[in-house]
Steps between C-alpha positions, in 0.01 A plus 500: 500500500398862550393771265719818534225698680438222758860450620567564860817540706471158669537304173874510496519407870273193459713379203783428744292240687598153363145362538312782322347377177589744223242423232129564535255253642148607416276277696526499873270362771368696791752458783397315818336801662398308813873435572598856423239659719616277785856635466438864418504782746254787435410724787330773294352534161667274254473355148672226308566410141654196321799565277631301215872527559590430141300788350443730811129490419243513786172318565264396777507847659328565833256781454657726763782581260254740325385671815837536667674648198203674335526291184228477237611153377717214624865533405605249232878519547739542794631823355162659577538411863862615510384826359296552816819472714663809633793586263741535791419145615572334161875451578409330831251268332758400242764428771247317707420265217869446430556423868203256507633314192848468652357361819273255326785365307695463821212322677455257200293526185311187582319695783387789291124416535531513886663839538317834551664833416383821667606859519343847498474792263280799427217488242265763355148476643158612395557812708786599266746461780769239560455263791707210642403148373621162623586277204494120521587268215452124493592269211215275412601302191796359320523304172615144451860614506472686823487842340282772663195593299254654748481702827237680706572836636313649796512875579374634832467868582672537843516879495261512797753290698823668399636731233861387555653261263751262672677451164528133590435182292339213691509140362288258697425129453142389454340165515770247599777764509583717807761734344529857646750726323497869577727700269572870560589678177810698568461767234189645661445690825453247781309533820590311822360149482352381835521149360871496578409480868263210454582129498423284206205344683370842602506605129300189410242583764485861387446400134205278609359778728507728200304248287226516764556154656380449859727386782355146480553485123855624529572243769367224263695619199828533684440205730523703817287539811257789512684618808835519305325692217364752757856538644638558155231759425572684828876499426446618147279796621764595755798474268329709230361747754153442364190566722271266300467287192400799283812688581703180464362447149594855396856445613519156340417652158751772551757242591414285187428183698150448354 
């Protein structure tokens, strides 16, 4: 499946997922980008790439990956992306993937195409410094036996918003699913999470605010009145001690709720 020089530390983790196809699958279609863009969250410079999960090979790169990391050519294998990760953050990334797999199994493997995984870690940039990136992963294709064969990964530079990693894994439902699972990894330093003071509905409203939805759009999505949405927003700002949406967004990243 992998040549020795292309092996990366996530291979052994992924092998524990029951629905991960082990042998290579060479020909994959472009994922439904229009659906992915509608579900992604990228407040800052971002890029994406499509990954063949059976070979860890990459394709359909967004051109920003070259500029943000100062690369001369598009990476062909996930190992090349992992090599850009801060060495101190590799253990966290491994544990984050293990945690995500465990939660997906718990939720139900039949829902794997409608779950988005996100967490943060530092990556080397074109400035030869390490900056904090927000990672999102969405599975986009399974074979006839329900085995995963393809995903799209989105990386957004959020260093301008916060440099503080919440060390939290977030698993959210997309499309027909409304899952919201926030998992704090206990083996890493934790920061106070203001989300503990928010109700489930307030967290739903916060997540939509972070995605840039207007009050009217949030009301339509959650089947609420615009007045109720405004009340929720006011309460969220008060509970999080945020003066405005910009400050709220910074705290939301640091709390690992987006």
